[in-house]
C-alpha positions in Angstrom: 8.2 -15.6 -13.2 7.9 -14.5 -9.6 4.7 -13.9 -8.0 5.0 -12.2 -4.1 1.7 -11.3 -2.2 1.6 -8.6 0.3 -1.1 -9.1 2.9 -3.5 -6.3 4.2 -1.0 -6.1 7.5 2.2 -5.1 4.7 -0.1 -3.0 2.9 -1.0 -1.0 5.7 2.9 -0.8 6.8 3.7 0.2 3.2 1.1 3.0 3.7 2.1 4.1 6.7 6.1 4.6 5.6 5.0 6.5 2.5 3.2 8.7 4.3 5.8 9.0 7.7 8.3 9.7 4.6 6.5 12.0 2.7 5.5 14.3 5.9 8.7 13.5 7.3 7.0 11.9 10.4 7.5 8.7 12.1 5.4 6.0 10.7 4.1 5.6 14.2 2.6 8.4 13.8 0.2 7.4 11.0 -2.8 5.3 11.0 -4.6 3.6 8.0 -7.7 2.3 6.8 -7.9 0.6 4.2 -11.7 0.4 2.1 -13.4 -0.8 -1.3 -16.1 0.6 -2.5 -17.8 -0.9 -5.8 -18.3 2.4 -7.7 -14.4 3.9 -6.8 -12.5 0.7 -5.9 -9.5 0.7 -3.6 -8.6 3.4 -1.4 -7.6 4.4 1.8 -8.0 7.0 4.9 -4.4 8.2 6.3 -4.8 10.1 9.9 -1.5 11.6 10.8 -1.4 14.6 13.5 -5.3 15.0 13.4 -5.3 15.3 9.8 -7.4 12.9 7.5 -6.6 12.4 4.2 -8.1 9.8 1.1 -5.2 8.1 -1.2 -6.8 6.6 -4.3 -5.4 3.3 -6.0 -2.6 5.2 -7.6 -1.3 6.2 -4.1 -1.9 3.0 -2.7 0.3 1.4 -5.8 3.2 4.1 -5.3 3.2 3.1 -1.4 3.6 -0.4 -2.2 6.1 0.4 -4.9 8.1 2.6 -1.5 7.9 -0.4 0.4 8.8 -2.6 -2.0 12.0 -0.9 -2.8 12.8 0.4 0.7 11.8 -2.6 2.9 11.9 -5.4 0.4 15.1 -4.2 -1.2 12.7 -5.4 -4.9 12.8 -3.0 -8.0 9.6 -1.5 -7.6 9.4 -0.8 -11.6 10.1 -3.8 -12.7 7.0 -5.2 -11.0 3.7 -5.3 -12.3 0.9 -4.4 -9.5 -2.2 -5.7 -8.5 -4.7 -4.8 -5.5 -7.2 -7.6 -4.8 -10.2 -8.0 -2.6 -10.4 -11.5 -0.6 -13.4 -12.7 1.5 -10.8 -14.1 4.5 -7.8 -12.2 3.8 -9.4 -8.7 3.3 -7.6 -6.5 0.7 -4.1 -8.1 -0.7 -1.9 -7.2 -3.9 0.4 -9.3 -5.6 3.7 -7.9 -7.2 4.9 -9.5 -10.5 8.1 -9.8 -11.5 8.5 -11.4 -15.3 12.1 -13.3 -15.6 
């Protein structure tokens, strides 16, 4: 079993790339704020060209799968993905690949 840990910055990068790909813009034109709420769980605010949208956890997982495929050249659907809130590292993700 292999477990990859994605830092908060990698999650932000994944979301920027994901939004940029969907909107056909540069990732540099996207800003992301990660959020955690006791009631709603993980989410993110994405702003591009003055437009803001809220991404729910399912969107974040989809963005991480996009990142795994396009940036890390990994099979995005072979991994079990899990988001965690860490006191020191912020919001992190784990991609677990079973042999």
